[in-house]
N, C-alpha and C positions, 0 to 999 in steps of 0.2 A: 613539526606538528605531531601531537600525541594522538594515536589512533585508538578507537574504541576497542579493537580486538586485543590491545595490550592490557586491558582491564580484566581481571579474573573474577571479580566479585559480583558481576551482574551480566545479564544477557540482554543485549540491545535488540529491540524489535522496531520495525518500521511499519506503521499503519498508513496505508494509502486509501483515501476515499475519493470518489469522483461521481459524476453524473453522466448522463448520455452525451453531454457536450464536451466532456474531458477527452483530450487527445491522448492516445496510447503512447505516442512518441515522447510526450512529456513525462509520463510515468516511467518509461524505459530509461530516460536520462537520470531520473531520481534513483532508480534501482542501481544503475551503473555506478553512480557516485557513492551510494551506500555500500556497495560491494567493495569499492576501493578502500573504504573506511573499516571494513570488516563486519558489516552488518549482514547477516545471512538469513535472518528470519523476516520475511515480508508478508504482511497480512493485507489482503485486498478487500475492499467493500465498495459496493456500488449503491449510490443513492437512487431511489425511485424517481422517475420523471414526475413533475408536478401535475401533469394532466392524466397520469395513468391511474387506473382503478386498482384496488387491492386484488391480489390473486385469490381466486376461489378454489376451494378444494373439491375435486370431482368425487362424487359418491358412487 
């Protein structure tokens, strides 16, 4: 199996997105497998809940 870390011409990034229903243990497993393949940059994003109101800026 050829690993991503053997490639010198690009930097691999993993983008993880989830919502409030996403289980962290699932994310942890994805991160573990990515690390085994040499992916060291992980970017997390959380999607807002469907019923949540937008954040308001305090003045």
